[in-house]
N, C-alpha and C positions, 0 to 999 in steps of 0.2 A: 607560348605556342603561337600567338598572333604575330609576334615579332619575327619568328622564323618563317611563317607564311608570307609576311610582307617582304622580307628579304629575298625569299625564293621568287616571288612575283617580280620584284625589281630586277633581279639577276636574269630571269627568263626574258623579260622585256628587252634588256640590254643585249642579250644573246640574239634574239630574233631581229632586233633593229640592226645590229651589226651585220648579220648574214644578209638581210634584205638589201642594205646599202651596197654591200660588196658584190652581190649578184645582180641586182636590178638597176642600180644607179652608180656604175663605176665612174661615170663622168664627174661625180662629186669628189672623187679622189684625185682629180687633176688640177693643175695650176691654170692660170689664165692663158698660158701659152700652150695648152693642151698636152703638156708633159705630165706624166704620172708623178704625183707627190709621194715619193717613197716613204717619207717619214709618217705621213698620214695613213698610208696603206699598212705599214708595219704596225702602227698603233692600233688600227682597227682589227687586224688579225690577232694581235696580242690581246686585245680586249675580249675577242671571241674565245680564244684559248683559255684565258684566265677565268672568265665567267663559267665556261664549261668545267674547268678544274674545280672551281668553288662549288658548283652544284654537285659534282661527283663526290667531292669530299664531304659535303653536308649529307648526302645520301649514304655514303659509306660509314659515316660516324653515327648514323641512326637518327639524324635530325628530321629527315623527311619520311615519316612512316604514317 
């Protein structure tokens, strides 16, 4: 049970951090030439989506009750 709670906490922190950087610090997603780093942006959005999917799957499978 403790491992599930720890995993949930880590996933939630990753989710919040990803959304925070995407919304409040979009300049961290640019290169030195002020161009948007598309690879980094896609990776960050993918991380947010995958973490959300993982939390949803854990909830639906009854791990978070």
